VEXMI-32377 format. One record per residue (C-alpha): residue in one letter; residue number from 1; x, y, z. Coordinates in steps of 0.1 Angstrom, whole numbers, m for minus. Layout:
+------+-----+-------+-------+-------+
| rest |  nr |    c1 |    c2 |    c3 |
+------+-----+-------+-------+-------+
|    a | NUM |     X |     Y |     Z |
...
+------+-----+-------+-------+-------+
END
This chain:
+------+-----+-------+-------+-------+
| rest |  nr |    c1 |    c2 |    c3 |
+------+-----+-------+-------+-------+
|    m |   1 |  1000 |  1229 |   979 |
|    g |   2 |   974 |  1229 |   947 |
|    i |   3 |   953 |  1208 |   935 |
|    p |   4 |   953 |  1173 |   955 |
|    h |   5 |   965 |  1142 |   928 |
|    l |   6 |   962 |  1159 |   899 |
|    w |   7 |   998 |  1155 |   887 |
|    p |   8 |   986 |  1118 |   893 |
|    l |   9 |   958 |  1122 |   872 |
|    v |  10 |   975 |  1133 |   841 |
|    k |  11 |   998 |  1106 |   846 |
|    k |  12 |   973 |  1076 |   849 |
|    r |  13 |   953 |  1088 |   819 |
|    g |  14 |   985 |  1078 |   800 |
|    f |  15 |  1002 |  1114 |   794 |
|    t |  16 |  1036 |  1109 |   799 |
|    a |  17 |  1058 |  1141 |   808 |
|    a |  18 |  1097 |  1148 |   790 |
|    f |  19 |  1124 |  1136 |   816 |
|    h |  20 |  1154 |  1159 |   817 |
|    d |  21 |  1179 |  1154 |   839 |
|    t |  22 |  1195 |  1187 |   840 |
|    l |  23 |  1175 |  1221 |   833 |
|    p |  24 |  1160 |  1217 |   791 |
|    y |  25 |  1173 |  1246 |   776 |
|    h |  26 |  1170 |  1230 |   743 |
|    s |  27 |  1131 |  1229 |   747 |
|    i |  28 |  1130 |  1267 |   745 |
|    p |  29 |  1118 |  1277 |   707 |
|    p |  30 |  1148 |  1294 |   692 |
|    d |  31 |  1124 |  1321 |   677 |
|    s |  32 |  1116 |  1336 |   712 |
|    p |  33 |  1136 |  1363 |   720 |
|    d |  34 |  1112 |  1378 |   744 |
|    f |  35 |  1117 |  1346 |   765 |
|    r |  36 |  1111 |  1347 |   806 |
|    l |  37 |  1119 |  1317 |   832 |
|    r |  38 |  1093 |  1325 |   857 |
|    v |  39 |  1103 |  1309 |   890 |
|    d |  40 |  1081 |  1298 |   918 |
|    v |  41 |  1104 |  1299 |   948 |
|    l |  42 |  1081 |  1283 |   971 |
|    g |  43 |  1068 |  1258 |   949 |
|    s |  44 |  1099 |  1248 |   934 |
|    f |  45 |  1121 |  1245 |   959 |
|    f |  46 |  1106 |  1249 |   994 |
|    p |  47 |  1122 |  1210 |  1005 |
|    t |  48 |  1153 |  1230 |  1003 |
|    i |  49 |  1145 |  1261 |  1018 |
|    r |  50 |  1127 |  1243 |  1051 |
|    r |  51 |  1165 |  1222 |  1052 |
|    v |  52 |  1190 |  1253 |  1048 |
|    y |  53 |  1164 |  1272 |  1072 |
|    v |  54 |  1163 |  1248 |  1098 |
|    k |  55 |  1197 |  1242 |  1106 |
|    n |  56 |  1212 |  1275 |  1100 |
|    n |  57 |  1210 |  1313 |  1109 |
|    l |  58 |  1194 |  1341 |  1083 |
|    l |  59 |  1223 |  1353 |  1069 |
|    e |  60 |  1236 |  1313 |  1059 |
|    a |  61 |  1204 |  1301 |  1050 |
|    n |  62 |  1205 |  1330 |  1024 |
|    i |  63 |  1240 |  1325 |  1012 |
|    l |  64 |  1232 |  1285 |  1007 |
|    f |  65 |  1200 |  1291 |   990 |
|    e |  66 |  1218 |  1314 |   965 |
|    n |  67 |  1247 |  1287 |   962 |
|    h |  68 |  1216 |  1262 |   956 |
|    l |  69 |  1197 |  1282 |   928 |
|    r |  70 |  1236 |  1286 |   911 |
|    a |  71 |  1236 |  1249 |   918 |
|    c |  72 |  1204 |  1244 |   894 |
|    k |  73 |  1221 |  1264 |   867 |
|    l |  74 |  1192 |  1289 |   861 |
|    p |  75 |  1202 |  1317 |   837 |
|    k |  76 |  1203 |  1347 |   858 |
|    s |  77 |  1194 |  1369 |   827 |
|    v |  78 |  1162 |  1356 |   813 |
|    t |  79 |  1152 |  1344 |   849 |
|    t |  80 |  1125 |  1359 |   871 |
|    l |  81 |  1120 |  1347 |   907 |
|    y |  82 |  1085 |  1351 |   925 |
|    l |  83 |  1086 |  1347 |   963 |
|    d |  84 |  1049 |  1345 |   978 |
|    g |  85 |  1035 |  1373 |  1000 |
|    p |  86 |  1007 |  1371 |  1027 |
|    s |  87 |   981 |  1349 |  1018 |
|    p |  88 |   944 |  1362 |  1002 |
|    e |  89 |   913 |  1362 |  1027 |
|    e |  90 |   902 |  1331 |   998 |
|    k |  91 |   925 |  1308 |  1012 |
|    s |  92 |   920 |  1318 |  1051 |
|    t |  93 |   904 |  1282 |  1055 |
|    t |  94 |   934 |  1263 |  1039 |
|    q |  95 |   957 |  1283 |  1064 |
|    q |  96 |   938 |  1275 |  1095 |
|    h |  97 |   944 |  1236 |  1084 |
|    r |  98 |   979 |  1240 |  1079 |
|    e |  99 |   981 |  1264 |  1114 |
|    a | 100 |   968 |  1232 |  1133 |
|    k | 101 |   990 |  1206 |  1118 |
|    r | 102 |  1020 |  1225 |  1126 |
|    i | 103 |  1005 |  1228 |  1158 |
|    k | 104 |   998 |  1198 |  1166 |
|    a | 105 |  1035 |  1184 |  1151 |
|    l | 106 |  1048 |  1212 |  1177 |
|    a | 107 |  1030 |  1199 |  1204 |
|    k | 108 |  1051 |  1162 |  1193 |
|    a | 109 |  1084 |  1180 |  1192 |
|    g | 110 |  1080 |  1194 |  1224 |
|    a | 111 |  1066 |  1158 |  1238 |
|    c | 112 |  1096 |  1141 |  1218 |
|    l | 113 |  1120 |  1165 |  1235 |
|    d | 114 |  1108 |  1158 |  1270 |
|    d | 115 |  1116 |  1119 |  1264 |
|    m | 116 |  1151 |  1127 |  1249 |
|    e | 117 |  1161 |  1148 |  1276 |
|    a | 118 |  1149 |  1123 |  1301 |
|    i | 119 |  1168 |  1094 |  1289 |
|    v | 120 |  1202 |  1113 |  1291 |
|    k | 121 |  1192 |  1126 |  1323 |
|    f | 122 |  1196 |  1088 |  1332 |
|    g | 123 |  1225 |  1080 |  1314 |
|    k | 124 |  1209 |  1060 |  1287 |
|    k | 125 |  1218 |  1064 |  1251 |
|    l | 126 |  1197 |  1072 |  1223 |
|    k | 127 |  1183 |  1057 |  1190 |
|    k | 128 |  1185 |  1065 |  1158 |
|    q | 129 |  1154 |  1067 |  1153 |
|    q | 130 |  1148 |  1094 |  1179 |
|    h | 131 |  1168 |  1116 |  1161 |
|    r | 132 |  1151 |  1114 |  1129 |
|    k | 133 |  1116 |  1116 |  1145 |
|    l | 134 |  1126 |  1148 |  1161 |
|    d | 135 |  1141 |  1162 |  1129 |
|    r | 136 |  1108 |  1150 |  1110 |
|    l | 137 |  1082 |  1168 |  1134 |
|    i | 138 |  1104 |  1200 |  1134 |
|    g | 139 |  1102 |  1200 |  1096 |
|    a | 140 |  1063 |  1197 |  1098 |
|    t | 141 |  1060 |  1229 |  1124 |
|    f | 142 |  1083 |  1252 |  1095 |
|    y | 143 |  1068 |  1279 |  1082 |
|    f | 144 |  1088 |  1307 |  1059 |
|    k | 145 |  1080 |  1335 |  1077 |
|    q | 146 |  1077 |  1368 |  1058 |
|    e | 147 |  1107 |  1385 |  1073 |
|    f | 148 |  1126 |  1357 |  1061 |
|    r | 149 |  1111 |  1360 |  1025 |
|    r | 150 |  1123 |  1398 |  1026 |
|    s | 151 |  1158 |  1393 |  1037 |
|    l | 152 |  1159 |  1366 |  1010 |
|    a | 153 |  1149 |  1387 |   983 |
|    q | 154 |  1168 |  1413 |   991 |
|    y | 155 |  1202 |  1388 |   991 |
|    l | 156 |  1190 |  1380 |   957 |
|    q | 157 |  1186 |  1411 |   944 |
|    s | 158 |  1224 |  1421 |   955 |
|    q | 159 |  1240 |  1392 |   939 |
|    g | 160 |  1222 |  1401 |   906 |
|    w | 161 |  1191 |  1381 |   903 |
|    t | 162 |  1153 |  1396 |   890 |
|    v | 163 |  1130 |  1393 |   922 |
|    v | 164 |  1095 |  1402 |   921 |
|    e | 165 |  1081 |  1400 |   957 |
|    c | 166 |  1043 |  1390 |   950 |
|    i | 167 |  1013 |  1406 |   973 |
|    s | 168 |  1001 |  1376 |   976 |
|    e | 169 |  1004 |  1343 |   962 |
|    a | 170 |  1030 |  1342 |   936 |
|    d | 171 |  1014 |  1315 |   911 |
|    i | 172 |   989 |  1342 |   906 |
|    a | 173 |  1015 |  1366 |   899 |
|    i | 174 |  1031 |  1344 |   875 |
|    a | 175 |   997 |  1338 |   861 |
|    q | 176 |   991 |  1377 |   853 |
|    d | 177 |  1029 |  1385 |   839 |
|    c | 178 |  1028 |  1351 |   818 |
|    t | 179 |  1030 |  1351 |   777 |
|    s | 180 |  1023 |  1325 |   758 |
|    n | 181 |  1062 |  1326 |   750 |
|    d | 182 |  1075 |  1319 |   786 |
|    v | 183 |  1082 |  1292 |   808 |
|    v | 184 |  1067 |  1287 |   843 |
|    l | 185 |  1096 |  1267 |   868 |
|    s | 186 |  1071 |  1253 |   894 |
|    g | 187 |  1057 |  1221 |   914 |
|    d | 188 |  1024 |  1236 |   922 |
|    s | 189 |   997 |  1222 |   902 |
|    d | 190 |   977 |  1251 |   902 |
|    t | 191 |   998 |  1264 |   873 |
|    l | 192 |   981 |  1236 |   853 |
|    i | 193 |   947 |  1261 |   856 |
|    h | 194 |   960 |  1294 |   850 |
|    p | 195 |   948 |  1298 |   814 |
|    t | 196 |   976 |  1323 |   809 |
|    i | 197 |  1002 |  1294 |   815 |
|    c | 198 |  1013 |  1274 |   785 |
|    a | 199 |  1045 |  1254 |   799 |
|    i | 200 |  1058 |  1240 |   832 |
|    w | 201 |  1084 |  1227 |   843 |
|    r | 202 |  1079 |  1208 |   873 |
|    p | 203 |  1110 |  1195 |   896 |
|    f | 204 |  1116 |  1162 |   899 |
|    g | 205 |  1141 |  1147 |   925 |
|    r | 206 |  1174 |  1166 |   930 |
|    t | 207 |  1182 |  1180 |   896 |
|    g | 208 |  1156 |  1162 |   873 |
|    y | 209 |  1120 |  1182 |   852 |
|    l | 210 |  1095 |  1168 |   840 |
|    v | 211 |  1083 |  1192 |   807 |
|    y | 212 |  1047 |  1198 |   806 |
|    t | 213 |  1033 |  1218 |   778 |
|    v | 214 |   995 |  1224 |   778 |
|    a | 215 |   988 |  1220 |   745 |
|    e | 216 |   994 |  1184 |   741 |
|    l | 217 |   983 |  1178 |   776 |
|    l | 218 |   948 |  1192 |   767 |
|    l | 219 |   949 |  1174 |   734 |
|    h | 220 |   955 |  1138 |   752 |
|    l | 221 |   931 |  1145 |   779 |
|    g | 222 |   904 |  1156 |   753 |
|    l | 223 |   894 |  1188 |   771 |
|    s | 224 |   899 |  1226 |   760 |
|    r | 225 |   917 |  1250 |   778 |
|    t | 226 |   880 |  1265 |   792 |
|    g | 227 |   877 |  1224 |   806 |
|    l | 228 |   909 |  1224 |   823 |
|    t | 229 |   900 |  1257 |   846 |
|    t | 230 |   866 |  1243 |   851 |
|    l | 231 |   881 |  1210 |   865 |
|    g | 232 |   905 |  1229 |   887 |
|    v | 233 |   874 |  1253 |   898 |
|    v | 234 |   848 |  1225 |   906 |
|    s | 235 |   877 |  1200 |   922 |
|    r | 236 |   893 |  1208 |   953 |
|    n | 237 |   917 |  1232 |   960 |
|    d | 238 |   934 |  1264 |   978 |
|    y | 239 |   904 |  1283 |   978 |
|    t | 240 |   869 |  1260 |   979 |
|    s | 241 |   863 |  1225 |   984 |
|    n | 242 |   846 |  1198 |   962 |
|    l | 243 |   811 |  1186 |   963 |
|    p | 244 |   803 |  1156 |   985 |
|    r | 245 |   816 |  1124 |   967 |
|    l | 246 |   827 |  1144 |   938 |
|    g | 247 |   863 |  1141 |   927 |
|    l | 248 |   888 |  1150 |   908 |
|    y | 249 |   883 |  1119 |   887 |
|    t | 250 |   845 |  1121 |   888 |
|    n | 251 |   844 |  1156 |   877 |
|    l | 252 |   873 |  1148 |   846 |
|    d | 253 |   843 |  1127 |   831 |
|    t | 254 |   818 |  1152 |   838 |
|    i | 255 |   834 |  1181 |   822 |
|    k | 256 |   841 |  1158 |   791 |
|    s | 257 |   804 |  1154 |   786 |
|    l | 258 |   796 |  1188 |   792 |
|    e | 259 |   825 |  1200 |   763 |
|    k | 260 |   801 |  1179 |   737 |
|    s | 261 |   783 |  1209 |   735 |
|    p | 262 |   803 |  1238 |   718 |
|    a | 263 |   778 |  1266 |   732 |
|    l | 264 |   789 |  1256 |   769 |
|    a | 265 |   828 |  1260 |   764 |
|    i | 266 |   825 |  1300 |   760 |
|    d | 267 |   839 |  1307 |   797 |
|    v | 268 |   848 |  1292 |   831 |
|    r | 269 |   813 |  1309 |   844 |
|    t | 270 |   792 |  1294 |   815 |
|    m | 271 |   806 |  1255 |   823 |
|    v | 272 |   802 |  1261 |   864 |
|    n | 273 |   766 |  1269 |   861 |
|    a | 274 |   763 |  1236 |   832 |
|    y | 275 |   783 |  1212 |   858 |
|    m | 276 |   757 |  1225 |   883 |
|    d | 277 |   730 |  1217 |   864 |
|    h | 278 |   740 |  1179 |   855 |
|    e | 279 |   727 |  1155 |   868 |
|    d | 280 |   749 |  1138 |   888 |
|    v | 281 |   756 |  1172 |   908 |
|    v | 282 |   723 |  1184 |   909 |
|    c | 283 |   709 |  1163 |   933 |
|    k | 284 |   738 |  1178 |   961 |
|    q | 285 |   719 |  1206 |   965 |
|    s | 286 |   744 |  1232 |   963 |
|    s | 287 |   748 |  1267 |   944 |
|    a | 288 |   771 |  1279 |   919 |
|    a | 289 |   781 |  1306 |   949 |
|    h | 290 |   801 |  1277 |   966 |
|    f | 291 |   829 |  1283 |   940 |
|    d | 292 |   831 |  1320 |   935 |
|    s | 293 |   867 |  1321 |   952 |
|    a | 294 |   882 |  1293 |   933 |
|    l | 295 |   864 |  1311 |   900 |
|    k | 296 |   874 |  1345 |   909 |
|    v | 297 |   914 |  1338 |   917 |
|    f | 298 |   920 |  1304 |   887 |
|    s | 299 |   898 |  1323 |   858 |
|    l | 300 |   904 |  1364 |   864 |
|    q | 301 |   936 |  1362 |   891 |
|    e | 302 |   917 |  1383 |   911 |
|    f | 303 |   921 |  1381 |   951 |
|    t | 304 |   912 |  1400 |   984 |
|    l | 305 |   940 |  1412 |  1003 |
|    p | 306 |   940 |  1403 |  1042 |
|    t | 307 |   936 |  1436 |  1064 |
|    p | 308 |   970 |  1444 |  1085 |
|    a | 309 |   951 |  1436 |  1118 |
|    v | 310 |   942 |  1400 |  1107 |
|    l | 311 |   982 |  1395 |  1100 |
|    l | 312 |   993 |  1406 |  1131 |
|    q | 313 |   971 |  1378 |  1142 |
|    l | 314 |   985 |  1349 |  1121 |
|    p | 315 |   999 |  1323 |  1144 |
|    c | 316 |  1028 |  1313 |  1123 |
|    e | 317 |  1039 |  1348 |  1122 |
|    n | 318 |  1043 |  1358 |  1151 |
|    g | 319 |  1055 |  1325 |  1169 |
|    g | 320 |  1023 |  1306 |  1175 |
|    v | 321 |  1006 |  1327 |  1207 |
|    h | 322 |   968 |  1311 |  1199 |
|    q | 323 |   984 |  1277 |  1213 |
|    a | 324 |   979 |  1266 |  1247 |
|    d | 325 |  1017 |  1268 |  1259 |
|    a | 326 |  1025 |  1300 |  1246 |
|    s | 327 |  1063 |  1292 |  1248 |
|    l | 328 |  1065 |  1265 |  1228 |
|    t | 329 |  1075 |  1278 |  1199 |
|    h | 330 |  1093 |  1266 |  1164 |
|    e | 331 |  1123 |  1286 |  1177 |
|    s | 332 |  1120 |  1272 |  1213 |
|    v | 333 |  1125 |  1239 |  1199 |
|    l | 334 |  1150 |  1245 |  1176 |
|    q | 335 |  1169 |  1258 |  1206 |
|    r | 336 |  1162 |  1228 |  1227 |
|    r | 337 |  1172 |  1201 |  1199 |
|    k | 338 |  1211 |  1227 |  1202 |
|    n | 339 |  1211 |  1222 |  1239 |
|    l | 340 |  1201 |  1187 |  1237 |
|    h | 341 |  1234 |  1179 |  1211 |
|    l | 342 |  1256 |  1202 |  1232 |
|    r | 343 |  1250 |  1184 |  1264 |
|    l | 344 |  1251 |  1147 |  1242 |
|    s | 345 |  1288 |  1160 |  1234 |
|    e | 346 |  1294 |  1167 |  1269 |
|    v | 347 |  1282 |  1129 |  1278 |
|    e | 348 |  1307 |  1119 |  1252 |
|    v | 349 |  1336 |  1138 |  1266 |
|    e | 350 |  1333 |  1127 |  1299 |
|    s | 351 |  1327 |  1086 |  1292 |
|    r | 352 |  1360 |  1088 |  1273 |
|    l | 353 |  1379 |  1111 |  1300 |
|    t | 354 |  1366 |  1082 |  1328 |
|    s | 355 |  1376 |  1048 |  1306 |
|    s | 356 |  1411 |  1072 |  1305 |
|    n | 357 |  1413 |  1070 |  1339 |
|    l | 358 |  1407 |  1032 |  1345 |
|    v | 359 |  1444 |  1018 |  1361 |
|    r | 360 |  1451 |   993 |  1344 |
|    e | 361 |  1461 |   957 |  1360 |
|    g | 362 |  1490 |   950 |  1332 |
|    p | 363 |  1499 |   963 |  1296 |
|    p | 364 |  1473 |   964 |  1268 |
|    v | 365 |  1473 |   932 |  1255 |
|    f | 366 |  1466 |   930 |  1219 |
|    n | 367 |  1440 |   907 |  1205 |
|    r | 368 |  1437 |   903 |  1168 |
|    y | 369 |  1402 |   899 |  1168 |
|    s | 370 |  1391 |   929 |  1187 |
|    t | 371 |  1373 |   956 |  1173 |
|    v | 372 |  1363 |   994 |  1192 |
|    d | 373 |  1338 |  1021 |  1184 |
|    r | 374 |  1369 |  1051 |  1188 |
|    a | 375 |  1406 |  1055 |  1178 |
|    p | 376 |  1429 |  1050 |  1214 |
|    l | 377 |  1437 |  1075 |  1235 |
|    e | 378 |  1471 |  1066 |  1229 |
|    p | 379 |  1486 |  1050 |  1199 |
|    p | 380 |  1511 |  1016 |  1198 |
|    p | 381 |  1547 |  1023 |  1194 |
|    p | 382 |  1564 |  1028 |  1164 |
|    h | 383 |  1573 |   998 |  1145 |
|    a | 384 |  1611 |   989 |  1142 |
|    s | 385 |  1607 |   999 |  1105 |
|    g | 386 |  1597 |  1035 |  1114 |
|    r | 387 |  1565 |  1025 |  1096 |
|    k | 388 |  1531 |  1040 |  1119 |
|    y | 389 |  1501 |  1027 |  1124 |
|    k | 390 |  1473 |  1044 |  1109 |
|    y | 391 |  1437 |  1044 |  1126 |
|    r | 392 |  1412 |  1029 |  1106 |
|    q | 393 |  1374 |  1035 |  1121 |
|    r | 394 |  1360 |  1003 |  1134 |
|    y | 395 |  1389 |   984 |  1134 |
|    a | 396 |  1418 |   979 |  1165 |
|    i | 397 |  1451 |   984 |  1161 |
|    k | 398 |  1467 |   952 |  1159 |
|    t | 399 |  1500 |   934 |  1164 |
|    r | 400 |  1508 |   907 |  1139 |
|    s | 401 |  1532 |   883 |  1156 |
|    r | 402 |  1538 |   849 |  1142 |
|    m | 403 |  1546 |   835 |  1179 |
|    t | 404 |  1516 |   846 |  1192 |
|    e | 405 |  1482 |   828 |  1186 |
|    h | 406 |  1451 |   845 |  1198 |
|    d | 407 |  1419 |   826 |  1208 |
|    p | 408 |  1395 |   830 |  1181 |
|    p | 409 |  1362 |   844 |  1194 |
|    r | 410 |  1330 |   816 |  1194 |
|    l | 411 |  1313 |   825 |  1162 |
|    m | 412 |  1340 |   814 |  1144 |
|    k | 413 |  1346 |   783 |  1163 |
|    q | 414 |  1311 |   771 |  1149 |
|    h | 415 |  1324 |   756 |  1119 |
|    k | 416 |  1351 |   732 |  1114 |
|    w | 417 |  1381 |   741 |  1089 |
|    i | 418 |  1383 |   713 |  1065 |
|    p | 419 |  1413 |   702 |  1038 |
|    w | 420 |  1402 |   706 |  1003 |
|    t | 421 |  1404 |   672 |   991 |
|    a | 422 |  1398 |   663 |   952 |
|    p | 423 |  1360 |   655 |   944 |
|    p | 424 |  1352 |   616 |   939 |
|    a | 425 |  1347 |   604 |   903 |
|    s | 426 |  1308 |   609 |   890 |
|    p | 427 |  1287 |   581 |   883 |
|    w | 428 |  1284 |   588 |   847 |
|    e | 429 |  1326 |   581 |   846 |
|    l | 430 |  1326 |   552 |   858 |
|    e | 431 |  1319 |   519 |   837 |
|    v | 432 |  1287 |   514 |   842 |
|    k | 433 |  1275 |   478 |   835 |
|    p | 434 |  1240 |   473 |   811 |
|    p | 435 |  1214 |   462 |   836 |
|    s | 436 |  1203 |   423 |   833 |
|    q | 437 |  1176 |   411 |   807 |
|    k | 438 |  1157 |   388 |   826 |
|    a | 439 |  1141 |   361 |   800 |
|    k | 440 |  1106 |   365 |   790 |
|    k | 441 |  1083 |   334 |   798 |
|    a | 442 |  1064 |   317 |   770 |
|    r | 443 |  1027 |   326 |   767 |
|    s | 444 |  1004 |   297 |   776 |
|    s | 445 |   983 |   288 |   750 |
|    f | 446 |   960 |   275 |   784 |
|    g | 447 |   948 |   302 |   796 |
|    i | 448 |   912 |   324 |   805 |
|    k | 449 |   900 |   319 |   769 |
|    s | 450 |   907 |   282 |   770 |
|    l | 451 |   891 |   277 |   801 |
|    w | 452 |   859 |   298 |   787 |
|    r | 453 |   862 |   276 |   757 |
|    l | 454 |   856 |   241 |   776 |
|    w | 455 |   828 |   259 |   802 |
|    s | 456 |   805 |   273 |   772 |
|    p | 457 |   783 |   243 |   753 |
|    r | 458 |   784 |   268 |   725 |
|    h | 459 |   823 |   270 |   720 |
|    a | 460 |   826 |   233 |   730 |
|    k | 461 |   798 |   220 |   702 |
|    a | 462 |   820 |   241 |   677 |
|    a | 463 |   853 |   226 |   688 |
|    t | 464 |   838 |   186 |   685 |
|    k | 465 |   824 |   196 |   649 |
|    t | 466 |   861 |   210 |   638 |
|    n | 467 |   875 |   183 |   654 |
|    f | 468 |   856 |   155 |   631 |
|    r | 469 |   862 |   170 |   603 |
|    n | 470 |   901 |   174 |   608 |
|    g | 471 |   896 |   132 |   614 |
|    e | 472 |   907 |   137 |   657 |
|    i | 473 |   875 |   121 |   666 |
+------+-----+-------+-------+-------+
END
């Protein structure tokens, strides 16, 4: 949703958004009486919407989602909720791509259900990973239909919320209504591109928020407001694709080089034309008309509404008639999963009844080392003191008797228990005798030098003269 990799780009370029674990009311200027908190419902809470509307019926899901809004502590007096309408014609390519992904996930979910039903039919157990895979595939097939959106809007209005049912995209309607004192709550990166939005609270985690002030972000990136909007227009978005080999990071460097000339930063259209004339872009042999759809949406907040005939042909609205198997829909997959869970419950009850009808040859013998996965059908008799046994999950009811010795399992017999004994004295605590020192040998005067002197004629002659002077010869 939005411009891919735009949030990571902001982080990698060194801009650190302020994090708050609750709704950051203190960041609201005190001198703003006309402040409004404009919330993009699908852009902020889509994971919550998918979770509650997949697992519950329509009325229960509306109640649960309204409870989630209350848990977020959104003030009703200053909050305006925006619900998306049908996507404009400029977004048709993105819609087709998303619908293809939903159909592919729907086929995988049907195949996964076939495998799980076959496993249950043969009396085998299902693994936890199979249930997780099925839940993930069903979540990928979810589409928030227009009838669900209208039902949610009516329920929220009945609870006192201010709700705007947009004729098209919610971020476009927010950009049209937003003023300099307003704050937008959304996780959609398109909100950074619209020139009228000045502050964004991005949901992070369950209850956290990242605060983005557009003026501080522009100062950090070294861009103007026109340059940031141009970056969103020429990069890949929901309305147009980027030029080959010209991604978000490359386009950012190109636009920063174009902004060195103040004459080019007059408006977005002028900068887009200058971008097309850049030496790194002109070799792609594309025209500026390639970005007309994104330019019209982001710069002018204009769009083209789809015709009613086109809306009726959308597979996501009529249950997926464009698929090869028309019977495979999101609702049919949910019903099959529900039937599978009912069948698993029946199998579990049957297994319990079968185990209870088994004839035992003797009275039950309690083993202190035994473990079970479920509670016993008949509790053991109460203790003589009147104390009742309490079942604890995983561990069986055990009788404690000093007269009874139970054989421990094999795993406990691998090591022999040795009683504790005092450790031996450490070596440094014992009396250590000093090492015996060997006697040094006297250095011999008759060494290699003496042999050399005897052998050398020059040394022999000098020694003879010395001895003659000393009277030895």
